[in-house]
C-alpha positions in Angstrom: 105.5 71.2 119.4 103.2 71.9 116.4 99.9 70.3 118.5 100.9 73.0 121.4 100.9 75.8 119.0 97.7 74.8 117.5 95.9 73.7 120.6 97.1 77.6 122.1 95.7 79.6 119.3 92.2 77.6 118.8 92.2 77.9 123.0 93.2 81.9 122.1 90.2 82.2 119.5 87.6 80.6 121.5 88.2 83.0 124.4 88.5 85.8 122.3 85.0 84.9 121.0 83.7 84.2 124.5 84.8 87.7 125.6 83.1 89.1 122.8 79.7 87.3 123.6 80.1 87.8 127.0 80.3 91.7 126.2 77.6 92.1 123.4 75.0 90.1 126.6 76.2 92.1 129.3 75.4 95.4 127.5 71.9 93.9 125.7 71.0 93.3 129.8 71.5 96.6 130.4 69.6 97.9 127.9 72.3 99.3 126.1 72.4 99.3 122.1 75.4 96.9 121.1 77.6 99.2 118.4 80.5 97.6 116.6 82.5 101.0 116.5 82.1 101.6 112.5 78.8 102.8 112.9 77.1 100.1 110.8 75.1 99.1 113.3 73.5 102.4 113.9 72.7 103.4 110.1 71.1 100.1 109.9 68.8 100.7 112.5 67.7 103.4 111.6 
């Protein structure tokens, strides 16, 4: 049972990471500036 839980956890973390990368790359291809939602990236770009 523990092996199944570990496998599922790793799969979910990998899926979340790939989803995040796809969102940022799709925004970059559309010419949008990606932001983190906290305003940190907009502060560092000025």
